[in-house]
C-alpha positions in Angstrom: 9.4 -8.2 0.4 10.3 -5.3 2.8 7.6 -3.5 4.2 9.3 -0.4 5.6 9.9 3.2 4.5 11.1 5.9 6.5 9.9 4.4 10.0 6.8 3.4 9.0 5.1 0.2 7.8 1.8 -1.1 6.4 -0.4 -2.7 9.2 -1.3 -6.1 9.0 -4.5 -5.8 7.1 -3.3 -3.2 4.7 -0.2 -5.7 4.0 -2.7 -8.5 3.4 -4.5 -6.2 0.7 -1.3 -5.0 -0.8 0.0 -8.4 -1.3 -3.4 -9.4 -2.8 -3.4 -6.3 -5.2 0.3 -7.0 -6.3 -0.4 -10.7 -7.0 -3.3 -9.9 -9.3 -1.5 -7.2 -10.9 -3.6 -4.1 -9.7 -0.5 -2.7 -7.7 2.8 -2.0 -9.5 4.3 -0.1 -6.6 6.3 -2.0 -3.9 5.8 -1.4 -0.3 8.1 1.4 0.3 6.4 3.3 -2.8 3.0 2.8 -1.5 4.1 4.2 2.0 6.2 7.0 0.4 3.2 8.2 -1.5 1.0 8.0 1.4 3.4 10.2 3.5 3.6 12.5 0.7 -0.1 12.9 -0.6 -2.1 11.4 2.4 -3.9 8.7 0.2 -3.2 6.3 -2.7 -5.4 4.4 -5.0 -4.9 1.6 -7.5 -7.7 0.7 -9.8 -8.3 -2.3 -12.1 -11.4 -2.7 -14.2 -11.2 -6.5 -13.4 -9.9 -6.5 -9.8 -11.5 -3.4 -8.1 -9.8 -0.8 -6.3 -7.0 -0.7 -3.5 -6.9 2.6 -1.5 -4.3 3.1 1.3 -3.9 6.2 3.8 -2.6 7.2 7.1 -4.8 4.6 9.0 -2.9 1.9 7.0 0.6 2.9 8.4 2.3 2.0 11.7 5.3 3.5 13.2 8.1 1.0 13.8 
């Protein structure tokens, strides 16, 4: 899995939650898609009636 987009990556804690959300099917985007959406919209949320909500924002990114 590539955790990089436009000089940014998900930080360790956010990456842990991303993997969990991908595994349980709540998050359908790849890491780059999550990062790109945060850069464009400031925040992105993925919701599931069974597994809760995963939310990512600027605090979940780190420059690389």
